[in-house]
VEXBATOR-154167 format. One record per residue (C-alpha): x, y, z. Coordinates in Angstrom, 2 decimals, decimal comma, always signed. Example, Ala and Ser with C-alpha at 12.3 -4.5 7.8 and 13.67 -1.06 7.14 Angstrom:
<recs>
{c1->+12,30	c2->-4,50	c3->+7,80}
{c1->+13,67	c2->-1,06	c3->+7,14}
</recs>
This chain:
<recs>
{c1->+181,44	c2->+69,25	c3->+186,64}
{c1->+185,14	c2->+69,98	c3->+186,38}
{c1->+187,62	c2->+67,09	c3->+186,29}
{c1->+190,70	c2->+66,89	c3->+188,55}
{c1->+193,24	c2->+64,52	c3->+186,97}
{c1->+195,32	c2->+62,16	c3->+189,10}
{c1->+198,49	c2->+60,22	c3->+188,34}
{c1->+199,14	c2->+57,26	c3->+190,65}
{c1->+202,69	c2->+55,94	c3->+191,14}
{c1->+202,49	c2->+52,57	c3->+192,87}
{c1->+199,64	c2->+50,09	c3->+192,38}
{c1->+200,35	c2->+47,91	c3->+195,41}
{c1->+198,11	c2->+47,34	c3->+198,42}
{c1->+197,46	c2->+50,99	c3->+199,25}
{c1->+197,40	c2->+52,08	c3->+195,61}
{c1->+194,74	c2->+49,49	c3->+194,86}
{c1->+192,81	c2->+50,70	c3->+197,90}
{c1->+192,89	c2->+54,28	c3->+196,59}
{c1->+191,54	c2->+53,15	c3->+193,19}
{c1->+188,86	c2->+51,07	c3->+194,91}
{c1->+187,77	c2->+54,03	c3->+197,05}
{c1->+187,74	c2->+56,43	c3->+194,11}
{c1->+185,57	c2->+53,99	c3->+192,13}
{c1->+183,14	c2->+52,93	c3->+194,86}
{c1->+182,65	c2->+56,39	c3->+196,39}
{c1->+182,85	c2->+58,43	c3->+193,19}
{c1->+179,31	c2->+59,76	c3->+193,59}
{c1->+179,65	c2->+61,02	c3->+197,15}
{c1->+183,16	c2->+62,37	c3->+196,51}
{c1->+181,88	c2->+64,30	c3->+193,50}
{c1->+179,05	c2->+65,80	c3->+195,54}
{c1->+181,37	c2->+66,82	c3->+198,36}
{c1->+184,02	c2->+68,27	c3->+196,04}
{c1->+181,86	c2->+69,67	c3->+193,29}
{c1->+184,21	c2->+68,10	c3->+190,75}
{c1->+185,21	c2->+64,66	c3->+189,47}
{c1->+188,40	c2->+62,97	c3->+190,64}
{c1->+189,64	c2->+61,25	c3->+187,48}
{c1->+192,41	c2->+58,66	c3->+187,55}
{c1->+194,30	c2->+59,44	c3->+184,35}
{c1->+197,34	c2->+57,14	c3->+184,64}
{c1->+198,81	c2->+54,44	c3->+186,89}
{c1->+202,53	c2->+53,61	c3->+186,93}
{c1->+203,92	c2->+50,40	c3->+188,39}
{c1->+206,64	c2->+47,87	c3->+187,58}
{c1->+204,21	c2->+44,94	c3->+187,56}
{c1->+200,54	c2->+44,73	c3->+186,61}
{c1->+200,32	c2->+40,94	c3->+186,51}
{c1->+199,79	c2->+40,39	c3->+190,24}
{c1->+196,15	c2->+40,15	c3->+191,35}
{c1->+194,58	c2->+43,26	c3->+192,91}
{c1->+191,32	c2->+43,89	c3->+194,73}
{c1->+190,22	c2->+46,15	c3->+191,90}
{c1->+190,35	c2->+45,97	c3->+188,10}
{c1->+191,48	c2->+48,89	c3->+185,95}
{c1->+191,45	c2->+49,66	c3->+182,27}
{c1->+194,81	c2->+48,50	c3->+180,89}
{c1->+195,01	c2->+51,70	c3->+178,88}
{c1->+195,57	c2->+53,53	c3->+182,17}
{c1->+198,60	c2->+51,43	c3->+183,02}
{c1->+202,25	c2->+52,14	c3->+182,28}
{c1->+205,66	c2->+51,10	c3->+183,53}
{c1->+207,08	c2->+54,50	c3->+182,55}
{c1->+206,70	c2->+56,98	c3->+185,42}
{c1->+207,83	c2->+59,81	c3->+183,16}
{c1->+204,50	c2->+59,59	c3->+181,35}
{c1->+202,82	c2->+60,80	c3->+184,53}
{c1->+205,44	c2->+63,34	c3->+185,60}
{c1->+205,52	c2->+65,09	c3->+182,23}
{c1->+201,81	c2->+64,98	c3->+181,39}
{c1->+200,55	c2->+68,60	c3->+181,61}
{c1->+196,97	c2->+67,39	c3->+182,06}
{c1->+197,72	c2->+65,61	c3->+185,35}
{c1->+197,05	c2->+67,90	c3->+188,33}
{c1->+198,07	c2->+65,68	c3->+191,27}
{c1->+200,69	c2->+62,95	c3->+191,61}
{c1->+200,11	c2->+60,30	c3->+194,29}
{c1->+203,35	c2->+58,55	c3->+195,30}
{c1->+202,79	c2->+55,17	c3->+196,97}
{c1->+205,92	c2->+53,17	c3->+196,16}
{c1->+207,69	c2->+53,85	c3->+199,47}
{c1->+211,42	c2->+53,89	c3->+200,14}
{c1->+213,88	c2->+56,68	c3->+199,41}
{c1->+214,80	c2->+56,43	c3->+195,75}
{c1->+213,35	c2->+56,72	c3->+193,21}
{c1->+210,45	c2->+58,08	c3->+195,32}
{c1->+212,37	c2->+61,23	c3->+196,25}
{c1->+213,27	c2->+61,99	c3->+192,64}
{c1->+209,69	c2->+61,39	c3->+191,47}
{c1->+208,27	c2->+63,73	c3->+194,12}
{c1->+210,75	c2->+66,52	c3->+193,35}
{c1->+210,30	c2->+66,13	c3->+189,57}
{c1->+206,52	c2->+66,31	c3->+189,96}
{c1->+206,86	c2->+69,53	c3->+191,94}
{c1->+209,25	c2->+71,03	c3->+189,39}
{c1->+206,56	c2->+70,33	c3->+186,80}
{c1->+204,09	c2->+72,27	c3->+188,98}
{c1->+202,12	c2->+69,23	c3->+190,06}
{c1->+200,73	c2->+68,86	c3->+193,55}
{c1->+201,92	c2->+65,75	c3->+195,40}
{c1->+200,41	c2->+63,30	c3->+197,88}
{c1->+202,55	c2->+60,69	c3->+199,62}
{c1->+202,19	c2->+58,06	c3->+202,34}
{c1->+205,98	c2->+57,73	c3->+202,55}
{c1->+206,92	c2->+58,38	c3->+206,19}
{c1->+210,53	c2->+57,21	c3->+205,77}
{c1->+211,05	c2->+59,67	c3->+202,92}
{c1->+209,53	c2->+62,60	c3->+204,81}
{c1->+211,40	c2->+61,77	c3->+208,02}
{c1->+214,74	c2->+61,84	c3->+206,22}
{c1->+214,19	c2->+64,21	c3->+203,26}
{c1->+211,26	c2->+66,23	c3->+204,53}
{c1->+213,18	c2->+69,52	c3->+204,71}
{c1->+214,11	c2->+69,28	c3->+201,04}
{c1->+210,64	c2->+68,20	c3->+199,92}
{c1->+208,70	c2->+70,75	c3->+201,97}
{c1->+211,02	c2->+73,53	c3->+200,79}
{c1->+210,55	c2->+72,41	c3->+197,17}
{c1->+206,78	c2->+72,59	c3->+197,58}
{c1->+207,14	c2->+76,14	c3->+198,89}
{c1->+209,49	c2->+77,23	c3->+196,07}
{c1->+207,39	c2->+75,63	c3->+193,31}
{c1->+204,11	c2->+76,92	c3->+194,73}
{c1->+202,45	c2->+73,49	c3->+195,00}
{c1->+200,76	c2->+71,56	c3->+197,79}
{c1->+201,96	c2->+68,37	c3->+199,41}
{c1->+199,58	c2->+66,10	c3->+201,29}
{c1->+200,88	c2->+63,41	c3->+203,65}
{c1->+198,02	c2->+62,51	c3->+206,00}
{c1->+198,56	c2->+58,82	c3->+205,20}
{c1->+202,21	c2->+58,90	c3->+206,36}
{c1->+201,28	c2->+58,78	c3->+210,06}
{c1->+198,39	c2->+57,01	c3->+211,74}
{c1->+196,54	c2->+55,64	c3->+208,72}
{c1->+192,93	c2->+56,85	c3->+208,85}
{c1->+193,51	c2->+58,82	c3->+212,08}
{c1->+193,60	c2->+62,53	c3->+211,15}
{c1->+196,69	c2->+63,38	c3->+213,22}
{c1->+198,32	c2->+65,50	c3->+210,49}
{c1->+195,28	c2->+67,71	c3->+209,95}
{c1->+194,72	c2->+67,93	c3->+213,70}
{c1->+198,22	c2->+69,28	c3->+214,32}
{c1->+198,41	c2->+71,50	c3->+211,22}
{c1->+194,94	c2->+73,02	c3->+211,48}
{c1->+192,67	c2->+72,03	c3->+214,35}
{c1->+195,23	c2->+72,74	c3->+217,12}
{c1->+196,96	c2->+75,64	c3->+215,39}
{c1->+196,12	c2->+78,01	c3->+218,28}
{c1->+197,87	c2->+75,78	c3->+220,83}
{c1->+201,32	c2->+75,35	c3->+222,20}
{c1->+201,62	c2->+71,57	c3->+222,20}
{c1->+202,70	c2->+70,41	c3->+225,64}
{c1->+202,98	c2->+66,73	c3->+224,78}
{c1->+202,14	c2->+64,02	c3->+222,29}
{c1->+202,32	c2->+60,37	c3->+223,33}
{c1->+201,31	c2->+57,78	c3->+220,80}
{c1->+201,07	c2->+54,14	c3->+219,83}
{c1->+201,88	c2->+54,48	c3->+216,14}
{c1->+203,06	c2->+51,08	c3->+214,99}
{c1->+200,31	c2->+48,48	c3->+214,63}
{c1->+202,70	c2->+45,53	c3->+214,29}
{c1->+204,43	c2->+46,15	c3->+217,61}
{c1->+201,16	c2->+46,89	c3->+219,34}
{c1->+199,65	c2->+43,65	c3->+218,05}
{c1->+202,67	c2->+41,68	c3->+219,29}
{c1->+202,65	c2->+43,31	c3->+222,75}
{c1->+198,88	c2->+42,83	c3->+223,06}
{c1->+199,18	c2->+39,11	c3->+222,31}
{c1->+202,17	c2->+38,67	c3->+224,63}
{c1->+200,18	c2->+40,36	c3->+227,42}
{c1->+196,73	c2->+38,85	c3->+226,95}
{c1->+197,60	c2->+35,40	c3->+225,59}
{c1->+200,95	c2->+35,04	c3->+227,41}
{c1->+202,66	c2->+33,98	c3->+224,19}
{c1->+206,42	c2->+34,45	c3->+223,64}
{c1->+207,68	c2->+37,19	c3->+221,32}
{c1->+208,85	c2->+34,98	c3->+218,43}
{c1->+205,61	c2->+32,98	c3->+218,36}
{c1->+203,48	c2->+36,15	c3->+218,19}
{c1->+205,76	c2->+37,68	c3->+215,55}
{c1->+205,29	c2->+34,60	c3->+213,37}
{c1->+201,52	c2->+34,83	c3->+213,88}
{c1->+201,58	c2->+38,53	c3->+212,91}
{c1->+203,50	c2->+37,70	c3->+209,73}
{c1->+201,04	c2->+34,97	c3->+208,80}
{c1->+198,12	c2->+37,40	c3->+209,28}
{c1->+199,79	c2->+40,12	c3->+207,23}
{c1->+200,31	c2->+42,47	c3->+210,21}
{c1->+204,11	c2->+42,12	c3->+209,98}
{c1->+206,49	c2->+42,18	c3->+207,04}
{c1->+208,75	c2->+39,27	c3->+206,13}
{c1->+211,55	c2->+41,50	c3->+207,45}
{c1->+209,88	c2->+43,14	c3->+210,47}
{c1->+212,96	c2->+44,97	c3->+211,78}
{c1->+211,69	c2->+48,50	c3->+211,05}
{c1->+208,54	c2->+47,76	c3->+213,06}
{c1->+209,87	c2->+45,79	c3->+216,01}
{c1->+213,04	c2->+47,87	c3->+216,46}
{c1->+211,13	c2->+51,15	c3->+216,64}
{c1->+212,45	c2->+52,62	c3->+213,37}
{c1->+209,01	c2->+53,01	c3->+211,78}
{c1->+207,76	c2->+54,70	c3->+214,95}
{c1->+210,76	c2->+57,07	c3->+214,94}
{c1->+210,04	c2->+58,04	c3->+211,32}
{c1->+206,48	c2->+58,97	c3->+212,26}
{c1->+207,58	c2->+60,79	c3->+215,40}
{c1->+209,98	c2->+62,92	c3->+213,33}
{c1->+207,03	c2->+64,06	c3->+211,18}
{c1->+204,87	c2->+64,72	c3->+214,25}
{c1->+207,63	c2->+66,80	c3->+215,87}
{c1->+207,95	c2->+68,96	c3->+212,76}
{c1->+204,21	c2->+69,64	c3->+212,81}
{c1->+203,78	c2->+70,11	c3->+216,56}
{c1->+206,73	c2->+72,46	c3->+216,91}
{c1->+207,12	c2->+73,79	c3->+213,36}
{c1->+210,80	c2->+72,99	c3->+213,22}
{c1->+213,34	c2->+70,83	c3->+211,40}
{c1->+214,11	c2->+67,51	c3->+213,03}
{c1->+217,22	c2->+65,36	c3->+212,75}
{c1->+215,92	c2->+61,78	c3->+212,73}
{c1->+219,17	c2->+60,52	c3->+214,22}
{c1->+218,62	c2->+62,61	c3->+217,36}
{c1->+215,49	c2->+60,67	c3->+218,32}
{c1->+216,33	c2->+58,02	c3->+220,91}
{c1->+214,96	c2->+54,74	c3->+219,52}
{c1->+214,52	c2->+51,30	c3->+221,09}
{c1->+212,37	c2->+48,39	c3->+219,94}
{c1->+210,51	c2->+45,49	c3->+221,54}
{c1->+212,52	c2->+42,48	c3->+220,34}
{c1->+214,39	c2->+42,14	c3->+223,65}
{c1->+211,27	c2->+42,18	c3->+225,85}
{c1->+210,85	c2->+39,07	c3->+227,98}
{c1->+207,53	c2->+37,51	c3->+228,92}
{c1->+208,33	c2->+37,72	c3->+232,61}
{c1->+208,73	c2->+41,50	c3->+232,42}
{c1->+205,26	c2->+41,78	c3->+230,90}
{c1->+203,96	c2->+39,64	c3->+233,78}
{c1->+205,77	c2->+41,70	c3->+236,40}
{c1->+204,38	c2->+44,85	c3->+234,79}
{c1->+200,89	c2->+43,43	c3->+235,25}
{c1->+201,55	c2->+42,73	c3->+238,94}
{c1->+202,63	c2->+46,36	c3->+239,33}
{c1->+199,50	c2->+47,67	c3->+237,58}
{c1->+201,06	c2->+48,41	c3->+234,20}
{c1->+200,91	c2->+47,35	c3->+230,57}
{c1->+203,92	c2->+47,68	c3->+228,28}
{c1->+203,47	c2->+49,62	c3->+225,03}
{c1->+205,91	c2->+50,82	c3->+222,39}
{c1->+205,40	c2->+54,58	c3->+222,68}
{c1->+206,45	c2->+57,61	c3->+220,69}
{c1->+206,91	c2->+60,39	c3->+223,23}
{c1->+207,28	c2->+64,13	c3->+222,59}
{c1->+207,20	c2->+66,52	c3->+225,56}
{c1->+207,91	c2->+70,24	c3->+225,56}
{c1->+210,55	c2->+71,14	c3->+228,18}
{c1->+211,01	c2->+74,94	c3->+228,18}
{c1->+213,18	c2->+75,64	c3->+225,10}
{c1->+213,77	c2->+71,96	c3->+224,27}
{c1->+211,68	c2->+68,91	c3->+223,40}
{c1->+211,97	c2->+65,34	c3->+224,62}
{c1->+211,76	c2->+62,94	c3->+221,68}
{c1->+212,03	c2->+59,23	c3->+222,35}
{c1->+210,74	c2->+55,86	c3->+221,19}
{c1->+210,93	c2->+52,87	c3->+223,51}
{c1->+208,89	c2->+50,22	c3->+225,35}
{c1->+207,12	c2->+51,95	c3->+228,23}
{c1->+205,07	c2->+50,85	c3->+231,21}
{c1->+201,82	c2->+52,79	c3->+231,58}
{c1->+199,07	c2->+52,33	c3->+234,20}
{c1->+196,05	c2->+50,14	c3->+233,46}
{c1->+193,74	c2->+53,18	c3->+233,64}
{c1->+195,64	c2->+55,19	c3->+231,03}
{c1->+193,72	c2->+55,43	c3->+227,75}
{c1->+196,74	c2->+54,22	c3->+225,77}
{c1->+197,02	c2->+51,08	c3->+227,94}
{c1->+193,71	c2->+49,92	c3->+226,47}
{c1->+194,69	c2->+50,37	c3->+222,81}
{c1->+195,24	c2->+46,80	c3->+221,66}
{c1->+195,69	c2->+44,73	c3->+218,53}
{c1->+196,93	c2->+46,63	c3->+215,49}
{c1->+195,17	c2->+49,87	c3->+216,47}
{c1->+196,98	c2->+53,22	c3->+216,83}
{c1->+196,24	c2->+56,14	c3->+219,15}
{c1->+197,51	c2->+59,60	c3->+220,05}
{c1->+197,18	c2->+61,43	c3->+223,36}
{c1->+197,79	c2->+65,14	c3->+222,74}
{c1->+197,87	c2->+67,92	c3->+225,33}
{c1->+197,65	c2->+71,54	c3->+224,19}
{c1->+197,81	c2->+74,61	c3->+226,40}
{c1->+194,33	c2->+75,71	c3->+225,27}
{c1->+192,71	c2->+72,46	c3->+224,13}
{c1->+193,89	c2->+70,43	c3->+227,12}
{c1->+193,73	c2->+66,64	c3->+226,56}
{c1->+192,71	c2->+65,14	c3->+223,20}
{c1->+192,63	c2->+61,45	c3->+222,28}
{c1->+192,62	c2->+60,12	c3->+218,71}
{c1->+192,13	c2->+56,39	c3->+218,08}
{c1->+191,67	c2->+54,18	c3->+215,06}
{c1->+193,19	c2->+51,98	c3->+212,38}
{c1->+196,75	c2->+53,11	c3->+211,84}
{c1->+197,52	c2->+51,01	c3->+208,79}
{c1->+195,95	c2->+48,70	c3->+206,23}
{c1->+194,73	c2->+49,11	c3->+202,68}
{c1->+191,47	c2->+50,99	c3->+203,15}
{c1->+192,30	c2->+53,10	c3->+206,24}
{c1->+195,44	c2->+54,37	c3->+204,49}
{c1->+193,54	c2->+54,88	c3->+201,24}
{c1->+191,01	c2->+56,94	c3->+203,19}
{c1->+193,78	c2->+59,31	c3->+204,28}
{c1->+195,14	c2->+59,58	c3->+200,73}
{c1->+191,73	c2->+60,46	c3->+199,30}
{c1->+191,24	c2->+63,01	c3->+202,09}
{c1->+194,37	c2->+64,77	c3->+200,82}
{c1->+193,07	c2->+64,50	c3->+197,25}
{c1->+189,91	c2->+66,36	c3->+198,25}
{c1->+191,81	c2->+69,05	c3->+200,17}
{c1->+194,21	c2->+69,74	c3->+197,31}
{c1->+191,45	c2->+69,58	c3->+194,69}
{c1->+189,51	c2->+72,25	c3->+196,58}
{c1->+192,56	c2->+74,51	c3->+196,40}
{c1->+192,96	c2->+73,78	c3->+192,70}
{c1->+189,36	c2->+74,79	c3->+192,09}
{c1->+190,04	c2->+78,10	c3->+193,86}
{c1->+193,33	c2->+78,54	c3->+191,96}
{c1->+195,33	c2->+78,72	c3->+195,19}
{c1->+198,13	c2->+76,73	c3->+196,79}
{c1->+200,08	c2->+76,87	c3->+200,01}
{c1->+197,02	c2->+77,94	c3->+202,01}
{c1->+198,19	c2->+75,61	c3->+204,80}
{c1->+202,00	c2->+75,36	c3->+205,00}
{c1->+203,24	c2->+71,73	c3->+205,07}
{c1->+204,64	c2->+72,05	c3->+208,59}
{c1->+201,95	c2->+74,49	c3->+209,81}
{c1->+204,50	c2->+77,34	c3->+210,01}
{c1->+205,44	c2->+79,54	c3->+207,09}
{c1->+208,83	c2->+78,64	c3->+205,61}
{c1->+210,48	c2->+81,74	c3->+207,07}
{c1->+209,60	c2->+80,61	c3->+210,59}
{c1->+211,14	c2->+77,13	c3->+210,35}
{c1->+214,05	c2->+76,54	c3->+212,73}
{c1->+216,09	c2->+73,57	c3->+213,88}
{c1->+214,45	c2->+71,83	c3->+216,79}
{c1->+216,39	c2->+71,53	c3->+220,05}
{c1->+215,98	c2->+67,97	c3->+221,32}
{c1->+216,76	c2->+67,29	c3->+224,96}
{c1->+219,71	c2->+64,86	c3->+225,25}
{c1->+218,57	c2->+61,44	c3->+226,41}
{c1->+220,90	c2->+61,61	c3->+229,42}
{c1->+218,85	c2->+64,55	c3->+230,71}
{c1->+215,47	c2->+62,78	c3->+230,53}
{c1->+213,76	c2->+62,43	c3->+233,91}
{c1->+211,17	c2->+59,69	c3->+234,36}
{c1->+210,36	c2->+56,59	c3->+236,43}
{c1->+212,00	c2->+53,21	c3->+235,91}
{c1->+211,40	c2->+49,49	c3->+236,27}
{c1->+214,43	c2->+47,29	c3->+236,98}
{c1->+214,70	c2->+43,50	c3->+237,02}
{c1->+217,92	c2->+42,22	c3->+238,55}
{c1->+219,00	c2->+38,57	c3->+238,19}
{c1->+220,70	c2->+38,13	c3->+241,54}
{c1->+222,13	c2->+35,24	c3->+243,55}
{c1->+219,87	c2->+33,98	c3->+246,33}
{c1->+221,74	c2->+35,13	c3->+249,44}
{c1->+221,34	c2->+37,69	c3->+252,24}
{c1->+222,42	c2->+41,28	c3->+251,64}
{c1->+221,65	c2->+41,37	c3->+247,92}
{c1->+218,84	c2->+43,90	c3->+248,21}
{c1->+220,85	c2->+46,24	c3->+250,42}
{c1->+223,86	c2->+46,29	c3->+248,06}
{c1->+221,69	c2->+47,05	c3->+245,03}
{c1->+219,62	c2->+49,69	c3->+246,81}
{c1->+222,78	c2->+51,27	c3->+248,18}
{c1->+224,17	c2->+51,86	c3->+244,69}
{c1->+220,83	c2->+53,26	c3->+243,53}
{c1->+220,76	c2->+55,63	c3->+246,50}
{c1->+224,31	c2->+56,78	c3->+245,80}
{c1->+223,11	c2->+57,80	c3->+242,32}
{c1->+220,09	c2->+59,79	c3->+243,49}
{c1->+217,59	c2->+57,03	c3->+242,64}
{c1->+214,81	c2->+56,37	c3->+245,16}
{c1->+212,95	c2->+53,05	c3->+245,22}
{c1->+209,15	c2->+53,15	c3->+244,94}
{c1->+208,32	c2->+49,43	c3->+245,11}
{c1->+210,08	c2->+46,04	c3->+245,34}
{c1->+208,99	c2->+42,56	c3->+244,27}
{c1->+211,21	c2->+39,63	c3->+245,29}
{c1->+209,96	c2->+36,13	c3->+244,64}
{c1->+211,42	c2->+32,67	c3->+244,71}
{c1->+211,22	c2->+32,17	c3->+240,94}
{c1->+214,56	c2->+30,65	c3->+240,06}
{c1->+216,29	c2->+31,06	c3->+236,74}
{c1->+219,68	c2->+29,41	c3->+236,21}
{c1->+220,66	c2->+29,80	c3->+239,86}
{c1->+219,37	c2->+33,37	c3->+240,16}
{c1->+216,25	c2->+34,98	c3->+241,57}
{c1->+214,59	c2->+38,00	c3->+240,01}
{c1->+214,53	c2->+41,17	c3->+242,11}
{c1->+212,13	c2->+43,75	c3->+240,68}
{c1->+212,10	c2->+47,43	c3->+241,61}
{c1->+210,33	c2->+50,56	c3->+240,45}
{c1->+211,69	c2->+54,02	c3->+241,12}
{c1->+210,51	c2->+57,53	c3->+241,72}
{c1->+211,62	c2->+60,17	c3->+239,21}
{c1->+215,26	c2->+59,74	c3->+238,22}
{c1->+217,60	c2->+61,12	c3->+235,58}
{c1->+218,64	c2->+58,84	c3->+232,72}
{c1->+222,37	c2->+59,46	c3->+233,15}
{c1->+222,13	c2->+58,58	c3->+236,86}
{c1->+220,28	c2->+55,38	c3->+235,99}
{c1->+222,86	c2->+54,35	c3->+233,41}
{c1->+225,71	c2->+54,99	c3->+235,83}
{c1->+224,02	c2->+53,04	c3->+238,61}
{c1->+223,20	c2->+50,06	c3->+236,40}
{c1->+226,77	c2->+49,91	c3->+235,12}
{c1->+227,96	c2->+49,58	c3->+238,73}
{c1->+225,25	c2->+47,08	c3->+239,67}
{c1->+225,91	c2->+44,90	c3->+236,62}
{c1->+229,54	c2->+44,68	c3->+237,74}
{c1->+228,63	c2->+43,15	c3->+241,10}
{c1->+229,43	c2->+39,47	c3->+241,70}
{c1->+225,90	c2->+38,96	c3->+243,02}
{c1->+224,29	c2->+39,99	c3->+239,69}
{c1->+224,40	c2->+37,21	c3->+237,12}
{c1->+222,82	c2->+38,85	c3->+234,07}
{c1->+222,54	c2->+42,32	c3->+232,62}
{c1->+219,79	c2->+44,24	c3->+234,39}
{c1->+216,55	c2->+44,79	c3->+232,49}
{c1->+215,46	c2->+48,43	c3->+232,53}
{c1->+212,11	c2->+49,74	c3->+231,23}
{c1->+210,93	c2->+53,34	c3->+231,57}
{c1->+207,60	c2->+54,10	c3->+233,24}
{c1->+205,21	c2->+56,96	c3->+232,44}
{c1->+203,03	c2->+57,30	c3->+235,53}
{c1->+201,90	c2->+60,69	c3->+236,86}
{c1->+201,07	c2->+59,10	c3->+240,22}
{c1->+204,63	c2->+58,04	c3->+241,00}
</recs>
């Protein structure tokens, strides 16, 4: 059988998983491909750390140029992450007519336009299934399986760390910092978890999803992004009383000639499929005009699930190599000539439901003053919870609303927070509930 030669840049957790999968499943991969996937060279800065798999030291180098300039290497797999030197390695590989596979969502979210255009100009393929959703085939689904559809919406849980933390806070009633520490000890969270818990990682993935779903360029900075670090345990408990669970969601919704794109903690009903995605699992709820509702669920991160996605790209690209073709499926599902800048709906124009928790003094007339301001700003109340739970001289007043516009909500809360009867800044969480 023919050999397809691979150069691997990055022999960390995922890189080791790729090598392990190539070794252990070599027989079945060869039968499915009709060729051998041969690991020709591995580049990394350190080979002394223990890995889950052993490799021949003759394959190892600290000089990436050995891989990029080797004419016998067909595919470069970039798994070092970050922006530089990953960007330069990817572009250099393409200039040398090598196909590229990457799991680097941050790089694609920020430099995707440049990289996808380079692949088009150089006539090479780029695979990035592992950049979003781990083993879940969301990239292939959007680029190929749903190609006949206009995508109405995509709502996803796409950060396992945040989902693990929220699941534990909800089910075990543990405070945020305690669960974060537990997640770090179990390897679900990084030593510096800010990208995960502040929604940045989710925004990177959403930027890639938007490009695929709508075939357009996306400015990462235009995606409204909030994290979960400010969530209080009592808001999770109130959500439960109202019939909701809180999840960090990536939301993309087609609105005529614009698209909503936002990342933030969201209350969703108990009976929503996404409400029951717990632990470090990921999921996507996609609605197409022809396909209707589709749900994808699985491991969104980890060594072997991510390695599975990388090897899937290896097989796809190798099949093209064997047919002496490239660019059969454009990176963003649209041909380069059809790519446009995406029009994202300003956050102020978003219309959805809201949860408010006011910390108010315990005296008559509080509810009427708050509701009066909401009414003056076109915000209608759907439900109210007022209990005698005291906190530093205040009582929590909880409300949910019918559909309201974001700019009206912000204006109303600014006025309410200025009242002498409100002792703390109001907590506001958006709700996605078709029944409200």
